[in-house]
Every structure is written in structure tokens, then in C-alpha cells.
N, C-alpha and C positions, 0 to 999 in steps of 0.2 A: 697260368699266365705265360709261363716260359714257352709252352707249346704253341700258344696262340701268337705270341709276339716274336717267337724264335730268338730268344735272348737267354742269357744266364744271369739269374738274380743272385746277388751277393749281399753281404752285410746284414744278414738276418739276425736281429738282436732283440726279438720280442721279449718284453718283460725286463729289459736291462735297466729301465728307469733313467736313461741318459738323454731323454728327449730327442732321440734320433729315430728316423723312420725305420721300419722293420727290414726293408730291402732296398737295393739300388742296382742299377745296371747301366751299361752303355750299349747303344745299338751298334751292331757291327756295320762297318762301311758307311757310317753316317756322319763323319766328321766329329766324333766324340760327343754325340747327343746323349745327355744324361737324363735318367728318369729315376724316381723314387716311389716307393709304395708303403702304405701303412695297412696292416691287416688287423681287423678288429670285429667286434660283434656287440650288439646291444647287451647291457648287463643282464645276467641271468643267475644271480647269486643264489637265490632261493632254490631254483631248479637244480643247479649243480650240487648244492648241499644235500638236497633230497636224494639225488642219484648216488652220491657218495655214501649216505646213510644206508640206502638200500643195498649197496654192495657190501658194506660192513656187516649188515644183518642177514645177508643171504637172500634178500627179497628181489623180485623182479623190478627193474627200473620202469617207471611208468609216468605218464603225463595225463592230466585231466583238465577239462575246461573246454570252452568254445572259442571260435575265432569269427569275428565279423568279416564276411566275405568281401565287402566293399568292391563289388564287381564294377569294372570300368574305372576304378580309382587308384590303380597301381602307382601312377606318377605322384598322386597326392600322398599316398602312403610313404613313398620314398622321400619326398620332400619333408614330410613330418619327421621321419627318422633322422635325416641329415641335419635337422634343426635342433635335435636334442643335445644336451650339454656334453654327453660323452662323445658324440659324433663331432661336435664343433672342436673339442679338445684335440681329437685326432687330425682333423683338418688343419688346425693351427700348427700342429707338429709338422705336417707336410709343407705348409706355406712358409715356415721358418727356414726351410732347407733350400739352398740354391739348386735349381734343376730346370730342365727344359720341359719335362712332363712330371705331373704329380698324380699318382693313382691311389684311390682308396678301395680296398678290397673288403667287402662285408660278408659275414656269414651269420647264420642264426643258430642259437643253441636250442631254443624251444620252438615248438610248432607255431606259436603265436606270431613269430617272425618268419620262420622257415616257409610257412604257407605262402606268403607273398613272394618270397624269393624264388620258390619253386615255380610259381605262375609266371614270373618274369622270364625265366630261362627255358620254360617248357617248349618243346618243338611242335606240340599240337599236331600229332600225326593225323587227327581226324579233321583237320582243316578249320577248326574253330578258334583261331588265334585271337587272343584278347588284345585290343588296341591299348597301347601305352603311350601317353604323351611324352614330349621331351622334358628333360629335367633342367632346372636352372641351377647351375653350379657356381660356387663362390669363385671369384676371379683367381686365376692361378691353378685351380684344380682342373685337370684335363680329362680324367677318366674315373668312373666309379664302377666297380665290379660287384656282382651279387652271386654268391655261391648257391646253386640250385640243388636238386636232388642228386644223390650218388647211388650207384647200383653195383653191387659186388657180382663177380662171376658166379652164377648159381652152380656151376659144375666144379670149379676150382676156387674155393673160398679164399685161398691165399694167392690168387692169380692177379687179375687186373680189375680195377674199378673203372666204371664209366661215370664221368662227372659233368653235369650241365652247368653252364655259366651264362650269365647275362652281363652285358657291358654297355654302359652309356658313355659315348665319346663326344666330347665337346665339338660342335661344328659338324658332326657326322651323324650322330643319332645312336640308335640301339643296334646291338649285334647279339646273336646267340650262338653258342658253341657247345660241342660235346667233345671232351678230351678223355684220353685213356691214361691211367696212372697205375703202374705196377705196385702191388702191395709192399713188396720188398723195399721199395724206395721211400716208403712213408715212415716217419718216426713212430715209435711205440706210443700207444694211447696213454693218457694220464692214468697212472697206476691206481690213484685214489678213486677213480670213477669206473674204469673198465679193465678187464683182464686182457692181456695181449695173447691172441691165439697163435702167434708165431713163436717158434723155439728161440731160446736165448742165443744171441749172436747172429741170427739169420738176417736181420734187417741191415740194409746198407743205404741209409738216407744220404742225400747229397751234402757235402761239406760246403757251407756257404759263408765261412768265416774269413775268407781272404779279402782283405781290404785293398782293392785296386782302384778305388774311385775316390777322388778328393773333391773338396768344395770348389 
């Protein structure tokens, strides 16, 4: 989001439990235009528990099951996701905050959700783009982002990632982006689920704790 919007996002407090959005920023040279973002995903408690158990027991992490393709229904899938209780709770958190823009950033833990998010953001190099209708967003929500697939550098595993994003912007429509993120700038993975391939002390994630934005 920072690369796409050319902003610095601060106030990341995911999991703090204080009913505050996860991030906030001010657009440069915009007359102090404020924006907030909440980053969340559909619940995947069972899947994450199975991954943690597999790690403890030295087994390969795996996923099984099937996904209904729902071809041509991506907007309907998104609408259903945004109507679920966990999503509405996060939307309410955004709406309770004074801001000029309110962004919801969604990612999927399991392939049951990732499958649709990948299709939303895919660039379709073969020219067979899937049509996606516009979304109807709650009043006050300006943007919803969907994290698509990510690809590590095959030559340098601790190099850069390519990440696909889809964004629906109220009044404008759909956008698709591909951004590059250096592995060193990413926080370490959850130790209970995955081992960190980077040496200790190597990572340098951005410090986002400076509170320079007020209500």
C-alpha cells in the first residue's frame, strides 16, 4: 500500500485490542488529508492450529479440500465476505475513526479464500481476464484491498518478493498492482507456525510506532 499510494503508514497496532485501526497516514502535500487502514483475514483457526501442530511434530504443513470456482462471481464472493460478522466488526472499527479515507486490507490464510483473492489480482498475461463487477461498500469505507499471490526470488530466496494486489476504490473501480518488497524489511514469521530462514538480527522491519496523527 505504501508503494502504491506513496505514503508512510504509521500507528500499526495489530492485536493491541484497543479498538484502533492498524495503521494511519497523512498524504503529503494534501492539506493534511488523513487515512486509516485495518488489516485482517477471514478466521482460519483450525488451519493455523493444524500448521502449528505439523511444525511441532516435524511434519510437512498441508491443506486439503476443494474450492468452488464460482467463475464470473468474484464480486458476489467479495460481497459475501464483507457481510460476515468478523468483517463487519473490522469495518465498524474503521467507521468509528475520524478520517478522510478508510481502507480495509484483506488477506487469506487458507486456499479457500486465497483462491479468489489470487484471481482478483492476477494480471492474466494470456489475456483471459475475468470480469469483476463493482462492489457496494458501506458508507464511509473508501477502499478495499485484496492480497493476491506472492512470489519469492527463485535465485535469491532472501532477496525480494513480488506481491500482487487488487484494490476496489469507491467511485473509481478496480485496480491491480504488482509491488516488490525486500525480505529484509519484513517481520519474522510467526515462530509457532514457521521457521525463519533469515539469520538472527538480519531483519530490519520499518518502525511504525511513531504517533504523529491525531483525531
